[in-house]
C-alpha positions in Angstrom: 306.7 -121.8 213.0 309.2 -122.5 215.8 308.9 -126.3 215.0 309.8 -125.6 211.4 312.8 -123.5 212.4 314.0 -126.2 214.9 313.5 -128.9 212.3 315.4 -127.0 209.6 318.2 -126.3 212.1 318.5 -129.9 213.0 318.5 -131.0 209.4 321.4 -128.6 208.7 323.3 -130.0 211.7 322.8 -133.5 210.5 324.0 -132.6 207.0 327.1 -131.0 208.4 327.9 -134.1 210.4 327.5 -136.6 207.6 330.6 -138.3 206.1 328.7 -139.0 202.9 325.8 -136.9 201.8 323.8 -138.0 198.8 321.1 -135.7 197.5 319.3 -137.2 194.4 317.8 -134.7 191.9 314.1 -135.2 192.9 312.8 -131.8 191.5 310.9 -133.7 188.8 309.1 -136.0 191.3 305.9 -134.6 192.7 305.5 -135.8 196.3 301.7 -136.0 195.9 301.8 -137.9 192.6 301.9 -141.6 193.5 302.4 -142.6 189.9 305.9 -141.1 190.0 306.9 -143.2 193.0 308.9 -145.8 191.0 310.7 -143.0 189.1 311.7 -141.5 192.4 313.1 -144.8 193.6 315.0 -145.3 190.4 316.6 -141.8 190.6 317.5 -142.4 194.2 319.0 -145.8 193.5 321.0 -144.6 190.5 322.3 -141.5 192.3 323.3 -143.6 195.3 325.2 -146.2 193.2 327.1 -143.4 191.4 327.9 -141.7 194.7 329.2 -145.0 196.2 331.4 -145.6 193.2 332.9 -142.1 193.6 333.3 -142.6 197.3 335.4 -145.8 196.8 338.0 -143.6 195.1 338.3 -141.2 198.1 341.0 -141.8 200.7 339.8 -143.3 204.0 338.9 -140.7 206.5 338.1 -138.0 203.9 334.7 -136.3 204.0 332.7 -136.4 200.8 329.8 -134.3 199.7 328.0 -135.2 196.6 325.0 -133.1 195.4 
């Protein structure tokens, strides 16, 4: 349990320190279903490309959070 708490705490710190945070909508991808592997990659790629396009319009030095 303490390892989970430490891991969660570290993940929250890392998220807060990020200049650009991209969180693809992966709720439809079952981590144990290897047949959805390609679909997960596609969603991640598409979400990242959209986020980078939006980030180009943000002034330099600004922090950007995309969910």
